[in-house]
C-alpha positions in Angstrom: 13.4 8.3 4.9 10.5 9.2 3.0 9.1 6.3 0.8 6.0 6.4 -2.0 4.6 3.2 -2.5 2.4 2.8 -5.7 0.1 -0.2 -6.2 -2.6 -1.0 -8.6 -4.4 -2.8 -5.4 -4.4 -2.3 -1.7 -6.4 -4.1 0.9 -9.2 -3.9 2.1 -10.2 -1.4 -0.7 -9.2 -3.2 -3.9 -8.3 -6.8 -3.9 -8.1 -9.5 -6.6 -4.8 -11.4 -5.1 -1.6 -11.4 -3.0 -0.5 -8.0 -4.2 -3.2 -6.1 -2.4 -1.7 -7.9 1.1 1.7 -7.3 0.4 1.0 -3.6 -0.4 -0.7 -3.1 2.8 1.9 -4.9 4.8 5.2 -3.8 3.6 4.3 0.1 4.3 3.0 -0.8 7.7 6.4 -2.7 8.5 8.3 0.3 6.9 6.7 2.7 9.2 7.1 0.6 12.3 11.2 1.0 11.3 10.6 4.9 11.5 10.0 5.7 7.8 7.6 8.1 6.6 5.2 6.3 3.7 2.7 7.4 1.5 0.7 4.9 -0.6 -0.7 5.9 -3.9 -3.5 3.5 -5.7 -6.3 4.0 -8.3 -9.8 4.9 -7.2 -11.8 2.2 -8.8 -15.6 2.1 -9.0 -16.4 5.7 -9.9 
């Protein structure tokens, strides 16, 4: 399955709380199960 994950935070790039950790861990777990995952997150600081 192809999955797109969209998050306002993504560890280690932008992290203010637990969301960044989940936004990183969940797609990794889905990839280990054989799914194709793309993560979309804002580019802060420009």
